[in-house]
Steps between C-alpha positions, in 0.01 A plus 500: 500500500402138435601175674565152367626177655802361316638180645460545875542878491237775489642769273382855435510627143407813308326512163590784264274511196647652185454504123748216457384185320673244719533443873828568681601394852786648703637476851665833576793589729264538798346152453179645351319270257362711214281385211474721192203388295277612213211713623226241455676195644280325759644455850434126475726488194770692687479257792526208259820643349647571843439142611671368188797722590510387866850350486643804318337748741612316814850470355514876435376582850770272641760683291383831644570367852869482406519863396734708711311754714521870435795665676453690822466874467836671466609766744745630238796497733868443429570130456164400350498374142281565196485308170577650161523292181534181699777615736460620857670826589583623850355832615713780638272766651636842600356822649627788286443875469266470199136588432370162379590132494755400235562143379784359291652160431875541541785252539272207568265659753202733525607836642200676651545854633216664688446845659646533850169629637350153443753337737259496794184441292521126439168439323521813288859417404406144410212610277702765318780251435248243375345752260843607374601137443180425308572799276858377447379151411231632266744721310748214458220260411386735222850512356567125517155389387502734201842364404363144508182597314713655225704180478217248494244690293739459207519124552121473522437757225252698709465864605330596828314827508641601839698351789408600855667403827272534801375335817274201437346311791507146363637506148860511384389632165202549271415588141199718425266486202676815373836316493631680808738294715491549877767365733522483877805698613587221747615268222827695489587326828503165319789361290521637147399160360167536683457856372563369147238228543238750620580743218473225236179375664329838462641569153362164387152620595530740207487187284272275708246664733465184709707224661446241230750238387606734221567773757725281713675360192586856392633587847701175515660572163666803661522387865541119488496434877166666577402234755804588712417870474139446606614282790752765611224761514271267695765431760664843524236746380383610844857579598522771235373768733585713801 
């Protein structure tokens, strides 16, 4: 971890050296300043570029301060709410004579039935409900995301090798060198317009393996309001969790 003074602030930053030909600078959701640079770039050159980008970096860090904090951990009790495709649905949680937790979305609410024997085991009940909910979200995310991939791959005239929905710590999606698309299951909590943006974003990487002007122009041709979508994720991204 390196440090640099920008304006009147001492800021930590991380250098990630890759095979790329140009330098890239990002401020991620956790206010981390990350520099991706060609392998042989001197640190003095990196510092020079960072200083030239002082106003942009400080502006991005200020934006991150406005981001809504992650939600408190759910207890998964009746009355709590969980998001799905941009709407928030009330939970109805019931002890039932069954062998495992069952989840369904019915008549505008999540119905969660759990084995009676878990009634007095709060932490165990909470964890089993959480695991069952994650499985429910992942299955529905697979279905919806594949639907959107099928729709937009035609518009972009591309064909991914495989589409995988899984847990990703920091990314909403990624595209591998083998043309495999990976999506974070949590994106199914966001509105469908955000899901569409993320799907188009990753499909576009099958055409452009970078974030060049051509890349963003291709995305914008399908999703015109990309700035609004990126801003929505910055502000609300951490709330897509439980």
